[in-house]
N, C-alpha and C positions, 0 to 999 in steps of 0.2 A: 708224595716223597717223604721219607722218614727223616726226622731231625737228628743230627749228630749229637751224641751225648759225651760227657767227659770219659766215660768208660769206653766208648768207641775209639776215642783218641788214644787212650792208654793202651788199648789192645793193639793198636797200630804201631806202637813203640816209636812214634815220630821223633821224640826228643832224646832217644837213647844215646845216639852218637852225634848229636847236633854240635857239641863243643869241638870235637875233633874235626868234623867236616867244616865247620866255620873257621877253625884255625888253618886248615889246609887251603881253603879258598882265599883267605886273607893273605897268606904267604905267597900263594901262586899269582895273585892279581895285584900285589902291592897295595892292599887296602888295610885300613885299620878295622878292628872289630866293630866299632860304632858306625863306621862308614857303610860296611856291609849290611848291618841291621837297618840302618836308615834307608838304604836303597831298597831293601825288602819292603819296608813300610811305604816308601814312595811308589813302588811298583804296584802295590795294592790299591792305592788311590788313583792310579792311572795318570790323569792330567793334574798338574799342581802349579801353584804360584810360588814365588819366593817366600811369601808369608806362610804358606802351608809347610814349606821346608823348615822355616824357623820354628813353627809349632811342633814339628816332628823332632827337632833337635833338643827340646827341653829335657828329655830324660837321659841324654848322652853327655859325655864329658865335653867340656867347652873346647871348641876348636874354631878359632876365628877364620881360618883359611879353608875350611871344609867345603863351602859352597864353590869357591873359585877352583879348588883342586879337582873336585868331582866334575865340574863343567869343563875344565881344561883337559882332563884325562879322558873325556868322552863318556862318562858314566851317566851324565844328564845332558839332554839336548833341548833346544828351543823347539817347541811344537808350533807356537803361533807368536810371531813378532808383534810388538805393540806398534801403533801408528800415531800415537799422541792425540788422536781425535776420538775415534770410537773405541779403540782398544787401549786402555790406560796402562796396561802392564803385559809383560810377556807371560805366556803359558808354556810350561816345560813338561817333559815326560822323560822317563828313563830310556836310555838308548837300547838299540838292538843288542849290543854287546852286553849290557847289563841284564836284559831279559834272558839271553842265552845263559849267562852265569847263574842266575836265579833258577832257571829251569833245570840246569845241570845239578844244582844243589838239591833241588827237590827229588830228582831221579836217584841221586846218591842216598838221600835220606830214606827213600822208599825201597832201596835195594835193587833197583832196576839197572844201576850202573855202579861200578867199583871206583874207588879212588885210585888213580894211576900209581903204579909202584916202580916204574922205571926211572932211572936217574935223569934221563933226557926230558921227560914230561913232568917230573916232580922234583924240584930242587931240594926238598926236604930229605929225599932219599939219599942224598950225598953224605948225610950225617956229619956235617962239619962242626956242629955245636952240640952240647949236651941236650938242649931242647929239641934239636932235630932227631937225635937218637930216641928220645922218649916219644916224640910224635910218630916216628917211623913204626915203633912197636904198636902204638895205638892204631895207626892206619892199617897195619897188617891184621890186627885183631878185628877191626871194623869190617874189613873185607871178608874175613872168615865167617863172620856172623851173618848167616843167611836168614835170620828171623827178624832182621831190622825192618 
């Protein structure tokens, strides 16, 4: 099997529309940018502890409530409970909802799926604020670009 090189990744244009797709995902799911990127990191390591979570947050803005919010909103779930004798701590994983979100993000990045443009499925398309109007134009341009 051939090893991927930086040129291969550049030719795929993976990061070309990443910012727009990330902004849309965050607005749709009521997540912060740092939360989404942290969930992508946690999905890559599969099973993790709270200590792994803390290590992953070092490069993001400080948010004291991030862990509890992600757990409460169902983005992170307990995979194995601790029992105070043999298992000293809980082991967590990202939820099915989170895995679906990340998979959809990858499909949009690869051009297999478009960002929804109806007002019903995409609240940005209501164009209530200036930022929504700018993002709407970016989303339409992203969907038109078939080389992504």
